[in-house]
MIMAR-356585 format. One line per 3 residues: number of its first residue (from 1); for each residue x, y, z of C-alpha. Coordinates in Angstrom, 1 decimal, always signed. Example, Ala and Ser with C-alpha at 12.3 -4.5 7.8 and 13.67 -1.06 7.14 Angstrom:
MIMAR-356585
1) +12.3:-4.5:+7.8 ~ +13.7:-1.1:+7.1
//
This chain:
MIMAR-356585
1) +0.0:+0.0:+0.0 ~ +2.5:+2.6:+1.1 ~ +4.8:+1.4:-1.7
4) +2.2:+2.2:-4.4 ~ +0.8:+5.5:-3.3 ~ +3.2:+8.6:-3.2
7) +3.2:+10.5:+0.0 ~ +1.5:+13.8:-0.4 ~ +3.4:+17.0:+0.4
10) +0.7:+18.1:+2.7 ~ -2.4:+16.7:+4.3 ~ -5.2:+17.2:+1.7
13) -8.9:+16.5:+2.1 ~ -9.3:+13.0:+0.6 ~ -12.6:+13.2:-1.2
16) -15.5:+13.7:+1.2 ~ -13.9:+11.8:+4.1 ~ -11.2:+14.3:+5.1
19) -8.8:+11.5:+5.8 ~ -7.2:+8.8:+3.7 ~ -9.9:+6.1:+3.7
22) -9.6:+2.6:+2.4 ~ -12.3:+3.5:-0.2 ~ -10.2:+6.4:-1.5
25) -7.0:+4.2:-1.5 ~ -8.8:+1.5:-3.6 ~ -10.1:+4.1:-6.1
28) -6.6:+5.4:-6.6 ~ -5.0:+2.0:-6.7 ~ -7.6:-0.1:-8.5
31) -9.6:+2.5:-10.3 ~ -12.9:+1.8:-8.5 ~ -14.5:+0.9:-5.3
34) -13.6:-2.5:-4.0 ~ -15.4:-4.7:-1.5 ~ -14.2:-7.3:+1.0
37) -15.1:-10.9:+0.9 ~ -14.9:-12.2:+4.5 ~ -13.5:-15.8:+4.3
40) -12.9:-18.6:+6.7 ~ -9.9:-20.8:+6.2 ~ -10.9:-23.3:+8.9
43) -8.1:-22.3:+11.3 ~ -8.0:-21.9:+15.0 ~ -5.6:-19.8:+17.2
46) -2.6:-20.7:+19.5 ~ -4.5:-18.8:+22.2 ~ -7.5:-21.2:+21.9
49) -6.1:-24.6:+21.2 ~ -3.9:-24.8:+24.3 ~ -0.5:-24.0:+22.6
52) -0.5:-20.8:+24.5 ~ -3.8:-20.8:+26.3 ~ -7.5:-21.7:+26.0
55) -10.5:-19.5:+25.4 ~ -8.9:-16.9:+23.3 ~ -8.4:-13.2:+24.0
58) -10.9:-11.8:+26.5 ~ -12.6:-9.6:+23.9 ~ -12.8:-12.2:+21.2
61) -16.0:-14.0:+20.4 ~ -16.4:-17.7:+19.8 ~ -16.2:-16.9:+16.1
64) -12.7:-15.6:+16.5 ~ -13.4:-12.1:+15.3 ~ -14.8:-13.6:+12.1
67) -18.5:-13.5:+13.1 ~ -19.4:-12.2:+9.6 ~ -17.2:-14.7:+7.8
70) -18.5:-17.7:+5.9 ~ -18.7:-21.3:+7.1 ~ -15.2:-23.0:+7.0
73) -16.7:-26.3:+5.9 ~ -17.5:-24.7:+2.5 ~ -14.7:-24.4:-0.1
76) -13.0:-21.0:-0.5 ~ -14.4:-20.8:-4.1 ~ -17.9:-21.4:-2.8
79) -17.5:-18.9:+0.0 ~ -16.4:-16.3:-2.4 ~ -19.2:-17.0:-4.8
82) -21.8:-16.7:-2.1 ~ -20.2:-13.5:-0.6 ~ -20.1:-11.9:-4.0
85) -23.7:-12.7:-4.7 ~ -24.7:-11.1:-1.4 ~ -22.8:-8.0:-2.1
88) -24.0:-7.7:-5.7 ~ -27.6:-7.8:-4.5 ~ -26.9:-4.3:-3.1
91) -24.4:-2.9:-5.6 ~ -22.9:-3.4:-9.0 ~ -19.3:-3.9:-7.7
94) -16.8:-5.6:-9.9 ~ -13.6:-6.1:-7.8 ~ -13.0:-7.6:-4.4
97) -10.5:-8.1:-1.6 ~ -10.2:-11.7:-0.4 ~ -10.1:-11.2:+3.4
100) -9.2:-14.2:+5.6 ~ -10.7:-12.9:+8.8 ~ -11.7:-15.6:+11.3
103) -9.2:-16.7:+13.9 ~ -5.4:-16.7:+13.1 ~ -4.9:-17.1:+9.4
106) -1.3:-18.1:+9.3 ~ -1.7:-20.7:+12.0 ~ -1.8:-23.8:+9.8
109) +0.5:-26.1:+7.8 ~ +2.1:-24.2:+4.9 ~ +0.5:-26.6:+2.4
112) -3.0:-25.6:+3.6 ~ -2.2:-21.9:+3.6 ~ -0.7:-22.0:+0.1
115) -3.8:-23.9:-1.2 ~ -6.5:-21.6:+0.2 ~ -4.6:-18.4:-0.6
118) -3.9:-19.4:-4.1 ~ -7.5:-20.5:-4.6 ~ -8.6:-17.0:-3.4
121) -6.4:-14.9:-5.6 ~ -6.9:-17.1:-8.7 ~ -10.2:-15.3:-9.4
124) -9.7:-12.5:-11.8 ~ -12.1:-10.2:-9.8 ~ -9.9:-10.4:-6.7
127) -7.4:-7.6:-6.7 ~ -5.8:-8.2:-3.3 ~ -5.4:-10.7:-0.5
130) -5.8:-9.5:+3.1 ~ -4.8:-11.9:+5.9 ~ -5.7:-11.4:+9.6
133) -3.2:-12.9:+12.0 ~ -1.1:-12.6:+15.2 ~ +2.4:-11.3:+15.5
136) +3.7:-14.6:+16.9 ~ +2.4:-16.6:+13.9 ~ +4.7:-15.4:+11.2
139) +7.5:-17.9:+10.7 ~ +10.1:-17.5:+8.0 ~ +8.2:-20.2:+6.1
142) +5.0:-18.2:+6.3 ~ +6.9:-15.0:+5.3 ~ +8.3:-16.8:+2.3
145) +4.8:-17.9:+1.2 ~ +3.5:-14.3:+1.6 ~ +6.4:-13.0:-0.5
148) +5.6:-15.6:-3.1 ~ +2.0:-14.6:-3.2 ~ +2.7:-10.9:-3.3
151) +4.4:-11.4:-6.6 ~ +1.1:-12.5:-8.0 ~ -1.3:-10.0:-6.4
154) -1.0:-7.5:-3.5 ~ -0.9:-9.1:-0.1 ~ -1.8:-7.2:+3.1
157) -1.3:-8.5:+6.6 ~ -3.8:-7.4:+9.2 ~ -1.9:-7.6:+12.5
160) -3.4:-7.4:+15.9 ~ -1.8:-4.9:+18.2 ~ -4.8:-3.7:+20.2
163) -2.6:-1.6:+22.6 ~ +1.1:-1.0:+23.3 ~ +0.5:-1.5:+27.0
166) +1.6:-5.0:+27.9 ~ -0.2:-5.0:+31.2 ~ -3.5:-4.5:+29.3
169) -2.6:-7.2:+26.8 ~ -1.9:-9.6:+29.8 ~ -5.2:-8.7:+31.4
172) -7.0:-9.4:+28.1 ~ -5.3:-12.8:+27.9 ~ -3.8:-12.1:+24.4
175) -0.4:-13.8:+25.1 ~ +1.2:-11.1:+22.8 ~ +3.4:-8.1:+23.5
178) +4.0:-4.8:+21.7 ~ +7.6:-5.9:+21.2 ~ +6.4:-8.9:+19.2
181) +4.2:-6.7:+17.1 ~ +7.0:-4.3:+16.3 ~ +9.3:-7.1:+15.3
184) +6.6:-8.7:+13.1 ~ +5.9:-5.3:+11.4 ~ +9.6:-4.8:+10.8
187) +10.0:-8.2:+9.2 ~ +6.9:-7.8:+7.0 ~ +8.1:-4.3:+5.9
190) +11.5:-5.8:+4.9 ~ +9.6:-8.1:+2.5 ~ +7.5:-5.1:+1.1
193) +4.3:-6.6:+2.6 ~ +2.0:-3.9:+3.9 ~ +0.9:-4.1:+7.5
196) -2.5:-3.0:+8.8 ~ -2.4:-2.5:+12.5 ~ -5.5:-3.3:+14.6
199) -6.1:-1.1:+17.6 ~ -8.9:-1.3:+20.1 ~ -10.1:+1.9:+21.7
202) -11.7:+1.6:+25.1 ~ -9.9:-1.4:+26.7 ~ -10.6:-1.6:+30.4
205) -8.3:+0.4:+32.6 ~ -6.9:+2.5:+29.8 ~ -7.0:+6.2:+29.8
208) -7.4:+8.3:+26.7 ~ -3.7:+9.3:+27.0 ~ -2.8:+5.6:+27.0
211) -4.9:+5.0:+23.9 ~ -3.3:+8.0:+22.2 ~ +0.1:+6.6:+23.1
214) -0.8:+3.4:+21.2 ~ -1.9:+5.4:+18.1 ~ +1.2:+7.5:+18.2
217) +3.3:+4.4:+18.4 ~ +1.7:+3.0:+15.3 ~ +2.3:+6.3:+13.5
220) +6.0:+5.9:+14.0 ~ +6.2:+2.4:+12.6 ~ +6.5:+1.1:+9.0
223) +2.8:+0.5:+8.9 ~ +0.6:+1.3:+5.9 ~ -2.8:+1.2:+7.4
226) -4.8:+1.1:+10.7 ~ -8.1:-0.1:+11.9 ~ -9.5:+1.8:+14.9
229) -11.9:-0.5:+16.6 ~ -14.4:+0.5:+19.3 ~ -14.3:-2.0:+22.1
232) -17.3:-4.3:+21.9 ~ -18.5:-6.4:+24.8 ~ -19.8:-9.6:+23.3
235) -21.8:-12.4:+25.0 ~ -19.8:-15.5:+25.9 ~ -16.5:-13.7:+26.2
238) -14.3:-13.3:+29.3 ~ -14.7:-9.5:+28.8 ~ -18.4:-9.9:+29.2
241) -17.9:-11.7:+32.5 ~ -15.5:-8.9:+33.7 ~ -18.0:-6.2:+32.7
244) -21.0:-7.9:+34.3 ~ -19.1:-8.4:+37.6 ~ -17.6:-4.9:+37.7
247) -18.7:-2.5:+34.9 ~ -15.9:-0.3:+33.6 ~ -15.9:+2.9:+31.5
250) -17.4:+2.7:+28.0 ~ -17.4:+5.5:+25.5 ~ -20.7:+7.3:+24.7
253) -21.2:+7.8:+21.0 ~ -20.3:+11.5:+21.2 ~ -17.2:+10.8:+23.3
256) -16.0:+8.1:+20.9 ~ -16.6:+10.2:+17.7 ~ -14.6:+13.1:+19.2
259) -11.8:+10.8:+20.4 ~ -11.5:+9.1:+17.0 ~ -10.8:+12.5:+15.5
262) -8.1:+13.1:+18.2 ~ -6.5:+9.8:+17.1 ~ -6.7:+10.6:+13.3
265) -4.8:+13.8:+14.0 ~ -1.9:+11.7:+15.4 ~ -1.5:+9.7:+12.3
268) +0.5:+10.4:+9.1 ~ -1.8:+11.8:+6.4 ~ -0.7:+9.0:+4.0
271) -1.7:+6.2:+6.3 ~ -4.8:+4.4:+5.0 ~ -7.7:+4.3:+7.5
274) -9.4:+0.9:+7.1 ~ -11.9:+1.4:+10.0 ~ -13.1:+4.0:+12.4
277) -15.5:+1.9:+14.5 ~ -17.0:-1.5:+14.3 ~ -20.3:-3.3:+14.2
280) -20.4:-6.5:+16.2 ~ -23.2:-9.0:+15.7 ~ -26.4:-7.6:+17.3
283) -27.2:-11.1:+18.6 ~ -24.0:-11.1:+20.7 ~ -23.5:-7.4:+21.6
286) -24.0:-6.5:+25.2 ~ -22.5:-3.0:+25.0 ~ -22.2:-0.3:+23.8
289) -25.6:-0.7:+22.0 ~ -25.2:+2.6:+20.1 ~ -22.5:+1.0:+18.0
292) -25.1:-1.0:+16.1 ~ -26.0:+2.2:+14.1 ~ -22.7:+2.3:+12.2
295) -24.0:+4.7:+9.6 ~ -25.0:+7.2:+12.3 ~ -21.6:+6.8:+14.0
298) -19.6:+7.5:+10.8 ~ -21.8:+10.4:+9.9 ~ -21.3:+11.9:+13.3
301) -17.5:+11.5:+13.0 ~ -17.6:+13.2:+9.6 ~ -19.7:+16.1:+10.9
304) -17.6:+16.7:+14.0 ~ -14.4:+16.5:+12.0 ~ -15.7:+19.2:+9.6
307) -16.8:+21.4:+12.5 ~ -13.4:+21.0:+14.2 ~ -11.4:+21.7:+11.1
310) -13.6:+24.7:+10.3 ~ -12.9:+26.1:+13.8 ~ -9.1:+25.4:+13.4
313) -8.9:+26.5:+9.8 ~ -7.4:+23.2:+8.7 ~ -7.8:+21.2:+5.5
316) -7.7:+17.9:+7.3
//
């Protein structure tokens, strides 16, 4: 991503979003809007199968953050066909990103990974491969495969950071550290493979200054994109148990929208913003319930950003 888009000399207003959105990046890179196909490669996670721990991260649902992904028992080709049909019932899109979202998508034998990833990018309509994984699941063998695939089509790695504060990561049972993330991002960058950092805003015990420190840390790394994810409390998770026993601070919609803008102002203007919030499954969501109206949240962020920029006389 960063390798194909020249860094602007100043921070312009990117279309109507006023930040460098994924939509704008795709229009510049692929010539049109591109949609994600959420796929399930049938993997698990070392934080679930007992290699590191059981039960997964405290905030992670039983679906392994892939609650909107397809059924893993169906072939990748069939998953893609069904996902495209669903999207095309709403729009006339022609190009797609194959997004392996559920669980840890480099945590499997290399033969399995090669087969499913090649099956995904073989389709002409697929313009990029996006792989969600953990920083501790990127062996040299996996990196070699990703390098091989990137010679065919663009490959993005969506890497879970969540926070730079290791005490929070430990409390959330992630069994990862910021040091692991930094090293993984460095190794991927050395292979010219773009990294998309996942950051959760609102983790229990974290102040706004702590969250800003995480975003500022990402801004200094060789990272091409970021997903800012509102903390969701989902039924059946350890986080839900924590919240029900002793409720902790949760953003109101207005607080969150203003804080997201604070975070955007800490990031380089050529960093692609893949997400500003999130919309967990309504059937699982305990809080915050306002997050289910994603359109309203995004519109509020846009409105408040324009108001702030107008007050400050800024383009961004």
